[in-house]
Backbone as CSV, one residue per row, in Angstrom:
resi,resn,N_x,N_y,N_z,CA_x,CA_y,CA_z,C_x,C_y,C_z
1,UNK,0.834,-1.218,0.027,-0.176,-0.002,0.118,0.576,1.346,0.071
2,UNK,1.883,1.192,0.877,2.855,2.253,1.061,3.630,2.564,-0.630
3,UNK,3.890,1.536,-1.144,4.477,1.539,-2.451,3.589,2.110,-3.625
4,UNK,2.398,1.815,-3.500,1.322,2.408,-4.295,1.211,3.890,-4.235
5,UNK,1.128,4.250,-2.935,0.926,5.761,-2.870,1.888,6.476,-3.093
6,UNK,3.146,5.920,-2.921,4.499,6.486,-3.430,4.437,6.792,-4.735
7,UNK,3.951,6.302,-5.547,4.110,6.258,-7.146,3.205,7.500,-7.349
8,UNK,2.265,8.087,-6.717,1.286,9.103,-7.099,0.385,9.490,-5.902
9,UNK,0.477,10.086,-5.210,-0.412,10.326,-4.053,-1.367,11.901,-4.608
10,UNK,-2.826,11.689,-4.180,-3.486,12.882,-4.442,-4.707,12.521,-3.347
11,UNK,-4.653,13.669,-2.448,-5.504,13.670,-1.389,-7.192,13.202,-1.925
12,UNK,-7.566,14.087,-3.049,-8.761,13.550,-3.874,-10.041,14.132,-2.691
13,UNK,-10.969,13.281,-2.614,-12.159,13.093,-1.795,-11.525,12.737,-0.500
14,UNK,-12.106,13.267,0.548,-11.688,13.075,1.972,-12.271,11.918,2.542
15,UNK,-11.650,10.838,2.719,-12.236,9.682,3.229,-12.335,9.668,4.728
16,UNK,-13.233,8.713,5.164,-13.568,8.567,6.746,-12.216,8.011,7.137
17,UNK,-12.128,8.375,8.396,-11.132,7.813,9.487,-11.378,6.716,10.290
18,UNK,-10.976,5.592,10.502,-11.489,4.579,11.455,-10.882,4.974,12.716
19,UNK,-11.620,4.575,13.944,-11.414,4.682,15.297,-10.125,4.104,15.580
20,UNK,-9.885,3.004,14.776,-8.827,1.973,15.260,-8.328,1.408,13.967
21,UNK,-7.210,1.306,13.399,-6.674,0.738,12.137,-6.532,-0.663,12.339
22,UNK,-6.683,-1.541,11.325,-6.620,-2.823,11.275,-5.109,-3.248,11.928
23,UNK,-5.095,-4.285,12.616,-4.164,-4.710,12.986,-3.640,-6.132,12.452
24,UNK,-2.341,-6.607,12.428,-2.144,-7.974,12.197,-3.068,-9.059,13.295
25,UNK,-3.635,-9.982,12.762,-4.216,-11.044,13.515,-3.149,-11.818,14.442
26,UNK,-2.012,-12.097,14.005,-0.851,-13.075,14.581,-0.630,-12.339,15.918
27,UNK,-0.598,-10.926,16.091,-0.079,-10.239,17.196,-1.133,-10.341,18.372
28,UNK,-0.727,-10.756,19.588,-1.550,-10.869,20.739,-1.498,-9.401,21.500
29,UNK,-2.879,-8.663,21.541,-2.674,-7.657,22.216,-3.280,-7.925,23.476
30,UNK,-2.537,-7.156,24.347,-2.773,-7.484,26.106,-2.802,-6.286,26.687
31,UNK,-3.345,-6.189,27.861,-3.241,-5.273,28.755,-1.754,-4.830,29.106
32,UNK,-1.499,-3.585,28.901,-0.088,-2.722,29.202,0.756,-3.545,30.369
33,UNK,-0.184,-3.654,31.331,0.483,-3.938,32.814,0.810,-5.447,32.549
34,UNK,0.422,-6.361,31.528,0.493,-7.673,31.315,1.850,-8.254,30.385
35,UNK,2.235,-6.880,29.927,3.442,-7.304,28.917,4.702,-7.525,29.768
36,UNK,5.277,-8.652,29.305,6.548,-9.116,30.353,7.433,-8.210,29.989
37,UNK,8.458,-8.225,31.367,9.494,-7.151,31.211,10.637,-8.177,30.869
38,UNK,11.675,-7.335,30.511,12.792,-8.065,29.893,13.909,-8.132,31.236
39,UNK,14.418,-9.280,31.238,15.418,-9.469,32.274,16.908,-9.095,31.807
40,UNK,17.720,-8.796,32.718,19.017,-8.239,32.515,19.723,-9.555,31.607
41,UNK,20.750,-9.284,30.984,21.462,-10.311,30.266,21.545,-10.489,28.742
42,UNK,22.111,-11.288,28.080,22.120,-11.227,26.840,21.831,-12.377,26.133
43,UNK,20.565,-12.922,26.701,20.038,-14.045,26.159,19.278,-13.913,24.848
44,UNK,19.294,-14.903,24.019,18.535,-14.791,22.757,17.108,-14.277,23.209
45,UNK,16.276,-14.880,24.278,15.095,-14.203,24.439,15.091,-12.798,24.688
46,UNK,16.147,-12.280,25.406,15.969,-10.764,25.616,16.377,-10.144,24.143
47,UNK,16.878,-10.404,23.419,17.408,-9.747,22.014,16.032,-9.991,21.349
48,UNK,15.347,-11.115,21.286,14.090,-11.246,20.412,13.192,-10.296,20.915
49,UNK,13.148,-10.126,22.143,12.099,-9.136,22.848,12.155,-7.687,22.429
50,UNK,13.751,-7.384,22.643,13.889,-6.123,22.126,13.673,-5.815,20.632
51,UNK,13.771,-6.774,19.759,13.792,-6.692,18.284,12.146,-6.463,18.032
52,UNK,11.333,-7.214,18.745,9.882,-7.658,18.618,9.347,-6.113,19.240
53,UNK,9.559,-5.657,20.051,9.103,-4.447,20.621,9.303,-3.159,19.676
54,UNK,10.478,-3.250,19.177,10.802,-2.301,18.010,10.133,-2.353,16.888
55,UNK,9.824,-3.783,16.319,9.099,-3.743,15.111,7.711,-3.665,15.440
56,UNK,7.309,-3.620,16.972,5.892,-3.389,17.032,5.674,-1.880,16.976
57,UNK,6.519,-0.957,17.616,6.617,0.358,17.362,6.623,0.834,15.997
58,UNK,7.542,0.328,15.339,7.357,0.484,13.651,6.101,0.187,13.169
59,UNK,5.437,-0.591,13.470,4.035,-1.060,12.903,3.197,-0.072,13.061
60,UNK,3.390,0.381,14.423,2.190,1.606,14.729,2.493,2.885,13.821
61,UNK,3.839,3.178,13.946,4.356,4.258,13.299,3.832,4.463,12.058
62,UNK,3.728,3.455,11.246,3.398,3.269,9.649,1.760,3.940,9.985
63,UNK,0.964,3.209,10.773,-0.366,3.759,11.007,-0.598,5.159,11.531
64,UNK,0.606,5.658,12.287,0.385,7.030,12.879,0.676,7.827,11.602
65,UNK,1.483,7.313,10.615,2.075,8.495,9.544,0.530,8.384,8.681
66,UNK,-0.059,7.234,8.377,-1.270,7.546,7.456,-2.311,8.207,8.248
67,UNK,-2.431,7.955,9.336,-3.537,8.888,10.265,-3.512,10.244,10.250
68,UNK,-2.189,10.567,10.458,-2.065,12.189,10.387,-2.493,12.661,8.846
69,UNK,-2.260,11.837,7.763,-2.619,12.230,6.525,-4.030,12.332,6.291
70,UNK,-4.667,11.243,6.829,-6.196,11.020,6.659,-6.963,11.878,7.649
71,UNK,-6.657,11.970,8.683,-7.245,12.966,9.995,-7.296,14.457,9.589
72,UNK,-6.182,14.825,9.083,-5.801,16.332,8.966,-7.139,17.040,8.605
73,UNK,-7.582,16.553,7.484,-8.735,17.287,6.779,-10.090,17.182,7.776
74,UNK,-10.107,16.561,8.759,-11.270,16.418,9.580,-11.309,17.378,10.685
75,UNK,-9.906,17.590,11.201,-9.650,18.464,12.148,-8.874,19.648,12.013
76,UNK,-8.296,20.074,10.900,-7.773,21.306,10.450,-8.763,21.734,9.271
77,UNK,-9.549,22.798,9.721,-10.441,23.310,8.561,-9.736,23.858,7.300
78,UNK,-8.493,24.405,7.525,-7.740,25.099,6.330,-6.778,24.234,5.817
79,UNK,-7.091,22.880,5.903,-6.159,21.671,5.471,-5.896,22.045,3.715
80,UNK,-6.941,22.608,2.988,-6.854,22.609,1.625,-5.447,23.697,1.272
81,UNK,-5.202,24.409,2.246,-4.082,25.684,1.869,-2.823,25.208,2.519
82,UNK,-2.703,23.872,3.145,-1.237,23.373,3.357,-0.645,23.025,2.284
83,UNK,0.953,23.245,2.430,1.366,23.063,1.300,1.447,21.547,1.049
84,UNK,1.839,21.408,-0.476,1.769,19.894,-0.834,2.916,19.200,-0.192
85,UNK,3.966,19.785,0.472,5.065,19.304,1.063,4.589,18.574,2.210
86,UNK,3.543,19.154,3.110,3.184,18.520,4.065,2.727,17.111,3.946
87,UNK,2.069,16.876,2.963,1.411,15.637,2.623,2.482,14.526,2.244
88,UNK,3.322,15.205,1.303,4.325,14.000,0.864,5.162,13.929,2.133
89,UNK,5.453,14.803,3.029,6.463,14.377,4.030,5.965,13.303,4.866
90,UNK,4.765,13.080,5.127,4.061,11.961,5.873,4.046,10.860,5.083
91,UNK,3.942,10.907,3.751,3.989,9.813,2.980,5.292,9.090,2.925
92,UNK,6.327,10.009,2.976,7.937,9.680,2.904,8.027,8.836,4.280
93,UNK,7.467,9.408,5.558,7.665,9.041,6.797,6.973,7.503,6.903
94,UNK,6.080,7.493,6.182,5.153,6.243,6.210,5.807,5.024,5.497
95,UNK,6.621,5.483,4.171,7.439,4.593,3.576,8.518,4.164,4.434
96,UNK,9.150,5.196,5.149,10.382,4.916,6.077,9.989,3.810,7.007
97,UNK,8.766,4.087,7.784,8.296,3.230,8.745,8.030,1.704,8.434
98,UNK,7.252,1.516,7.256,6.911,0.428,6.622,8.365,-0.408,6.347
99,UNK,9.144,0.126,5.821,10.669,-0.360,5.575,11.332,-0.776,6.850
100,UNK,11.167,0.006,8.110,11.777,-0.231,9.159,11.447,-1.603,9.707
101,UNK,9.985,-1.416,9.555,9.076,-2.724,10.266,9.521,-3.914,9.388
102,UNK,9.450,-4.135,8.384,9.652,-4.978,7.362,11.103,-5.434,7.701
103,UNK,12.132,-4.860,7.832,13.490,-4.978,8.255,13.519,-6.018,9.459
104,UNK,12.820,-5.266,10.383,12.876,-5.983,11.766,12.151,-7.259,11.850
105,UNK,11.042,-7.142,11.186,10.380,-8.445,10.914,10.911,-9.666,10.451
106,UNK,11.469,-9.308,9.319,12.750,-10.281,8.385,13.619,-10.811,9.412
107,UNK,14.287,-9.681,10.284,15.282,-10.090,11.127,14.985,-11.061,12.293
108,UNK,13.514,-10.824,12.649,13.342,-11.726,13.769,13.088,-13.212,13.276
109,UNK,12.654,-13.310,11.893,12.515,-14.595,11.143,13.816,-15.488,11.123
110,UNK,14.716,-14.622,10.812,16.316,-15.214,10.457,16.681,-15.504,11.785
111,UNK,16.354,-14.947,13.044,16.714,-15.416,14.319,15.847,-16.447,14.911
112,UNK,14.909,-17.070,14.284,14.189,-18.289,14.279,12.879,-17.882,15.424
113,UNK,12.463,-16.532,15.287,11.313,-16.066,15.731,10.337,-15.468,14.811
114,UNK,9.347,-14.662,15.011,8.443,-14.027,14.179,7.673,-12.962,14.824
115,UNK,7.145,-12.063,13.994,6.369,-10.907,14.594,5.281,-11.533,15.040
116,UNK,4.721,-11.213,16.517,3.789,-12.079,16.984,4.204,-13.052,17.894
117,UNK,5.361,-13.149,17.883,5.840,-14.277,19.109,5.747,-13.753,20.508
118,UNK,5.628,-12.269,20.683,5.629,-11.862,22.020,4.419,-11.039,22.119
119,UNK,3.590,-11.007,23.134,2.440,-10.216,23.463,2.882,-8.832,23.352
120,UNK,1.861,-7.916,22.991,2.200,-6.365,22.723,1.100,-5.580,23.243
121,UNK,1.121,-4.297,23.421,0.153,-3.495,23.697,0.052,-2.335,22.858
122,UNK,-1.122,-1.467,23.217,-1.580,-0.390,22.152,-1.010,0.958,22.713
123,UNK,-0.317,0.949,23.562,-0.125,2.332,24.021,0.223,3.356,23.482
124,UNK,1.130,2.960,22.333,1.188,4.186,21.474,0.068,4.901,20.427
125,UNK,-0.947,4.085,20.273,-1.936,4.373,19.792,-3.027,5.223,20.512
126,UNK,-2.801,5.008,21.849,-3.553,5.739,22.949,-3.309,7.276,22.663
127,UNK,-1.929,7.680,22.411,-1.550,8.814,22.305,-2.121,9.451,20.896
128,UNK,-2.370,8.703,19.973,-3.059,9.084,18.806,-4.401,9.593,19.262
129,UNK,-5.194,8.731,19.950,-6.460,8.804,20.198,-6.702,10.081,21.059
130,UNK,-5.890,10.213,22.013,-5.928,11.501,22.816,-5.739,12.894,22.182
131,UNK,-5.044,12.765,20.807,-4.701,14.045,20.143,-5.628,14.035,18.779
132,UNK,-6.635,13.205,18.810,-7.256,12.849,17.501,-8.033,14.357,17.125
133,UNK,-8.044,15.259,18.042,-9.024,16.488,17.790,-8.214,17.463,17.315
134,UNK,-6.892,17.478,17.295,-6.014,18.713,17.078,-4.609,18.287,16.462
135,UNK,-4.546,18.921,15.142,-3.203,18.658,14.443,-2.098,19.225,15.062
136,UNK,-1.980,20.387,15.921,-0.976,20.846,16.613,-0.639,19.619,17.871
137,UNK,-1.515,19.383,18.660,-1.413,18.418,19.475,-0.929,16.927,18.943
138,UNK,-1.284,16.656,18.043,-0.769,15.412,17.246,0.778,15.466,16.948
139,UNK,1.166,16.621,16.301,2.587,16.894,16.060,3.342,16.845,17.451
140,UNK,2.857,17.757,18.270,3.729,17.874,19.432,3.773,16.468,20.205
141,UNK,2.915,15.584,20.625,2.688,14.649,21.177,3.735,13.346,20.559
142,UNK,3.106,13.156,19.324,3.252,11.652,18.691,4.963,11.974,18.107
143,UNK,5.147,13.132,17.470,6.197,13.217,16.671,7.288,14.044,17.276
144,UNK,6.931,14.797,18.286,7.998,15.760,19.008,8.318,15.308,20.578
145,UNK,7.307,14.441,20.939,7.490,13.784,22.353,8.274,12.225,22.224
146,UNK,7.103,11.630,21.622,7.484,10.114,21.288,8.590,9.739,20.429
147,UNK,8.546,10.342,19.107,9.674,10.175,18.269,11.001,10.773,18.806
148,UNK,10.947,11.783,19.220,12.305,12.327,19.847,12.696,11.468,20.969
149,UNK,11.701,11.044,21.915,12.364,10.078,22.819,12.972,8.938,22.335
150,UNK,12.493,8.424,20.935,13.065,7.485,20.324,14.750,7.641,19.963
151,UNK,14.971,8.937,19.725,16.467,9.434,19.367,17.363,9.229,20.644
152,UNK,16.472,9.358,21.981,17.507,9.262,22.994,17.670,7.897,23.291
153,UNK,16.698,6.931,22.910,16.865,5.466,23.594,17.606,4.690,22.489
154,UNK,17.448,5.050,21.207,18.172,4.166,20.090,19.456,3.900,20.298
155,UNK,20.371,5.007,20.805,21.800,4.485,20.822,22.159,3.517,21.702
156,UNK,21.491,3.608,22.888,21.631,2.506,24.029,21.146,1.082,23.363
157,UNK,20.132,1.097,22.620,19.628,-0.168,21.974,20.785,-0.852,20.962
158,UNK,21.312,0.155,20.375,22.462,-0.257,19.216,23.440,-0.915,20.076
159,UNK,24.222,-0.198,21.156,24.895,-0.614,21.870,24.633,-1.764,22.595
160,UNK,23.368,-2.230,23.202,23.054,-3.297,23.670,23.116,-4.415,22.603
161,UNK,22.675,-4.285,21.432,22.806,-5.243,20.318,24.415,-5.626,20.125
162,UNK,25.008,-4.656,20.120,26.548,-4.778,19.759,27.148,-5.554,20.953
163,UNK,26.727,-5.326,22.181,27.324,-6.099,23.185,27.029,-7.701,23.165
164,UNK,25.685,-7.861,22.417,25.318,-9.287,22.528,26.024,-9.953,21.239
165,UNK,26.886,-9.440,20.413,27.750,-9.688,19.463,26.856,-9.837,18.249
166,UNK,25.658,-9.260,18.089,24.693,-9.036,16.937,25.105,-7.946,15.973
167,UNK,25.892,-8.079,15.349,26.268,-6.718,14.379,25.322,-6.611,13.415
168,UNK,24.672,-7.616,12.824,23.697,-7.479,11.779,22.464,-6.497,12.381
169,UNK,21.961,-6.897,13.436,20.807,-6.275,13.881,21.046,-4.971,14.413
170,UNK,22.418,-4.804,15.202,22.886,-3.129,15.407,23.077,-2.296,14.244
171,UNK,23.502,-3.003,12.991,23.747,-2.046,11.730,22.331,-1.664,11.564
172,UNK,21.478,-2.740,11.413,19.981,-2.336,11.008,19.458,-1.126,12.016
173,UNK,19.620,-1.352,13.257,19.174,0.023,14.010,19.929,1.438,13.733
174,UNK,21.121,1.406,13.243,21.718,2.191,12.883,21.179,3.006,11.730
175,UNK,20.555,2.255,10.579,19.924,2.717,9.392,18.528,3.415,10.028
176,UNK,17.853,2.732,10.957,16.656,3.066,11.441,16.942,4.650,12.269
177,UNK,17.793,4.431,12.994,18.226,5.567,13.939,18.383,6.995,13.017
178,UNK,19.049,6.910,12.008,19.385,8.008,11.166,18.179,8.539,10.592
179,UNK,17.596,7.487,10.149,16.129,7.980,9.317,14.955,8.388,10.193
180,UNK,14.930,8.159,11.455,14.104,8.617,12.539,14.553,10.064,12.736
181,UNK,15.699,10.593,12.665,16.029,11.793,12.951,15.436,12.676,11.940
182,UNK,15.126,12.401,10.681,14.407,13.344,9.827,12.800,13.305,10.152
183,UNK,12.385,12.095,10.836,10.871,12.456,11.132,10.639,13.258,12.312
184,UNK,11.627,13.176,13.383,11.415,14.195,14.239,11.393,15.624,13.766
185,UNK,12.512,15.801,12.586,12.661,17.210,11.982,11.227,17.618,11.304
186,UNK,10.578,16.699,10.594,9.366,17.031,9.920,8.313,17.457,10.823
187,UNK,8.318,16.522,12.182,7.332,17.033,13.236,7.340,18.520,13.692
188,UNK,8.737,18.753,13.766,9.024,20.034,14.440,8.696,21.179,13.320
189,UNK,8.996,20.845,11.908,9.182,21.801,10.818,7.513,22.139,10.795
190,UNK,6.548,21.313,10.918,5.082,21.375,10.669,4.594,22.105,11.878
191,UNK,4.967,22.006,13.131,4.405,22.401,14.124,4.888,23.898,14.121
192,UNK,6.009,23.941,13.838,6.330,25.725,13.669,5.645,26.222,12.747
193,UNK,5.334,25.415,11.816,4.634,26.453,10.536,3.240,26.709,11.107
194,UNK,2.573,25.667,11.566,1.273,26.121,12.090,1.172,27.268,13.275
195,UNK,2.513,27.220,14.271,2.452,28.244,15.033,2.815,29.605,14.481
196,UNK,3.542,29.465,13.525,3.917,30.904,12.890,2.574,31.267,12.149
197,UNK,1.948,30.470,11.359,0.638,30.867,10.908,-0.414,31.349,11.805
198,UNK,-0.548,30.856,12.794,-1.334,31.533,13.831,-0.853,32.321,14.840
199,UNK,0.524,32.769,14.458,0.898,33.880,15.553,1.145,33.322,16.829
200,UNK,1.521,32.140,17.108,1.486,31.718,18.520,2.916,31.487,18.667
201,UNK,3.264,31.535,20.049,4.755,31.237,20.449,4.713,29.699,20.575
202,UNK,5.887,29.023,19.807,5.908,27.807,19.687,6.313,27.111,20.955
203,UNK,7.157,27.639,21.578,7.706,27.056,22.882,6.507,26.915,23.770
204,UNK,5.852,28.036,24.113,4.707,28.097,25.036,3.626,27.203,24.656
205,UNK,3.409,27.084,23.180,2.441,26.237,22.825,2.628,24.683,23.188
206,UNK,3.875,24.297,22.644,4.447,22.974,22.882,4.125,22.809,24.428
207,UNK,4.611,23.586,25.315,4.603,23.161,26.630,3.022,23.088,27.221
208,UNK,2.330,23.825,26.703,0.773,23.694,26.996,0.411,22.414,26.399
209,UNK,0.409,21.860,25.230,-0.249,20.712,24.703,0.524,19.619,25.280
210,UNK,1.871,19.524,25.642,2.626,18.314,26.519,1.781,18.273,27.767
211,UNK,1.676,19.494,28.573,1.187,19.278,29.939,-0.100,18.826,29.930
212,UNK,-0.921,19.216,28.781,-2.367,18.822,28.538,-2.585,17.527,28.103
213,UNK,-1.891,16.856,27.170,-2.032,15.848,26.551,-0.921,14.641,26.973
214,UNK,0.114,14.776,27.474,1.038,13.902,27.888,1.086,13.473,29.318
215,UNK,0.650,12.131,29.728,0.449,11.753,30.998,1.691,11.298,31.532
216,UNK,2.508,12.192,32.051,3.992,11.977,32.391,4.565,13.217,32.507
217,UNK,6.079,12.914,32.731,6.854,14.099,32.675,8.105,13.841,31.469
218,UNK,8.733,14.656,30.978,9.898,14.465,30.069,11.147,14.640,31.223
219,UNK,11.806,13.354,30.888,12.943,12.924,31.672,14.114,12.755,30.761
220,UNK,15.323,13.195,31.369,16.543,12.911,30.809,16.734,11.360,31.094
221,UNK,17.888,10.985,30.406,18.749,11.718,29.439,18.308,12.024,28.207
222,UNK,18.653,13.051,27.483,18.227,13.766,26.190,19.622,13.703,25.323
223,UNK,19.144,13.104,24.063,20.183,13.072,23.143,20.339,14.434,22.650
224,UNK,20.938,15.413,23.158,20.810,16.565,22.929,21.157,17.162,21.594
225,UNK,22.449,16.548,21.068,22.989,17.034,19.741,22.091,16.355,18.746
226,UNK,21.627,15.431,18.870,20.748,14.651,17.776,19.335,15.328,17.555
227,UNK,18.875,15.457,18.736,17.719,16.300,18.957,17.841,17.768,18.418
228,UNK,18.931,18.644,18.556,18.946,19.909,18.037,19.034,19.670,16.549
229,UNK,19.748,18.739,16.053,19.950,18.653,14.482,18.479,18.604,13.651
230,UNK,17.625,17.657,14.525,16.203,17.424,13.987,15.090,18.553,14.325
231,UNK,15.748,19.926,15.108,14.988,20.863,15.221,14.550,20.968,16.556
232,UNK,14.797,19.847,17.407,14.052,19.689,18.867,14.842,20.104,19.757
233,UNK,15.193,21.725,19.869,15.910,22.312,20.419,15.539,22.201,22.094
234,UNK,16.439,22.609,22.831,16.090,22.562,24.514,15.002,23.426,25.002
235,UNK,14.604,24.650,23.941,13.424,25.503,24.351,12.364,24.830,24.579
236,UNK,12.047,23.497,23.695,10.907,22.723,23.607,10.803,21.797,25.120
237,UNK,11.911,21.261,25.321,11.583,20.061,26.217,12.420,20.493,27.886
238,UNK,13.607,21.216,27.757,14.088,21.666,28.852,13.206,22.305,30.083
239,UNK,12.450,23.134,29.636,11.670,23.601,30.649,10.470,22.749,31.286
240,UNK,9.988,21.731,30.549,9.340,20.799,31.088,9.936,19.676,31.895
241,UNK,11.044,19.490,31.629,11.971,18.558,32.318,12.433,19.470,33.595
242,UNK,12.708,20.638,33.613,13.047,21.304,34.848,11.943,21.398,35.820
243,UNK,10.747,21.595,35.177,9.282,21.957,36.177,8.607,20.775,35.835
244,UNK,8.725,19.589,36.320,7.891,18.479,36.083,6.499,18.877,36.826
245,UNK,5.363,18.200,36.075,4.085,18.278,36.808,4.167,17.904,38.088
246,UNK,3.585,18.407,39.118,3.557,17.572,40.536,2.863,16.306,40.538
247,UNK,3.211,15.799,41.449,2.628,14.323,41.633,1.062,14.535,42.042
248,UNK,0.299,13.531,41.332,-1.222,13.601,41.958,-1.122,12.971,43.187
249,UNK,-2.573,13.071,43.899,-2.628,12.606,44.994,-2.733,11.048,45.146
250,UNK,-2.342,10.425,46.281,-1.980,8.998,46.132,-2.988,8.232,45.528
251,UNK,-4.118,8.485,45.789,-5.213,7.787,45.476,-5.340,7.803,43.737
252,UNK,-4.839,8.830,43.080,-4.716,8.877,41.845,-3.618,8.931,41.131
253,UNK,-2.507,8.364,41.781,-1.193,8.387,41.373,-0.839,7.375,40.092
254,UNK,-1.589,6.489,39.907,-1.205,5.492,39.007,-1.890,6.176,37.371
255,UNK,-0.695,6.037,36.364,-0.709,6.568,35.073,-1.906,5.881,34.618
256,UNK,-2.413,6.366,33.487,-3.319,5.613,32.487,-2.391,4.622,31.952
257,UNK,-3.285,3.289,31.802,-2.422,2.057,31.437,-1.632,2.308,30.151
258,UNK,-1.993,2.997,29.241,-1.192,3.182,27.766,-0.043,3.871,28.145
259,UNK,-0.052,4.917,28.930,1.100,5.743,29.259,2.095,4.990,30.180
260,UNK,1.763,4.237,31.242,2.463,3.668,32.169,3.460,2.388,31.097
261,UNK,2.699,2.027,29.996,3.395,1.086,29.282,4.413,1.682,28.471
262,UNK,4.117,3.012,27.937,5.164,3.420,27.175,6.283,3.675,27.913
263,UNK,6.140,4.275,29.249,7.218,4.444,30.124,8.182,3.216,30.654
264,UNK,7.161,2.389,30.803,7.927,0.847,31.168,8.660,0.587,29.956
265,UNK,8.324,0.595,28.834,8.979,0.092,27.564,10.446,1.019,27.376
266,UNK,10.306,2.287,27.605,11.551,2.967,27.844,12.511,2.604,28.925
267,UNK,12.057,2.351,29.955,12.667,2.019,31.139,13.373,0.561,30.560
268,UNK,12.917,-0.429,30.039,13.415,-1.795,29.722,14.592,-1.302,28.508
269,UNK,14.246,-0.519,27.447,15.059,-0.038,26.523,16.338,0.586,26.796
270,UNK,16.292,1.426,28.124,17.472,2.137,28.604,18.268,1.244,29.672
271,UNK,17.514,0.197,30.238,18.177,-0.275,31.389,19.054,-1.419,30.980
């Protein structure tokens, strides 16, 4: 499907957008709290679990890229005035994400496993649902928070696979890492385009949207150099990291399951 649209995309008639995209039947979706934690060590099971988790994230990234294309006409009234480059940027991102998913899926097979061998959760899609009403919120949370966090985490994943002696998988992640930087750049570019168009302060707007729609706090370590190359400068995230939201009362302390799952996934990848 991605290849077909790369050959000649035209928005044409605005289609309806499903509340939830179709997902592979072979993947068992479970409550985020029931996703198994990876143990320390360099066992094959740990490596497969890491690669499976990354493949699952990439599979959602494909859906998220197409969702922003199809949803924008429904949530941004001036969508017809957006530059053609806006639409093509997200088609290119979708193509990248589809290729990343295929690379990881094929690598799992080479290692004697398959996509669907481990249970997975839908925490990332919850962020899409939470921002389904606002283009700026979608760009801020999905592409400038979650994707930028991927830039922080990926070098450690690459090093972890190298420590396992798996040069092929680590080289694959090197490719993905470099291309993901451009995805964050596109998120920042179009967020700033909208802020300029609406005469909004980009930093204040970002801070407000993150505090409103991201259930958690932005925490170091940050891959500052790569973030800056992608346009995700410290003015966006450091004020939020230095002034985290206060903890909720004890009876409300537990995060929504989807956000807890994403935070736990980051912990496993950086641990």
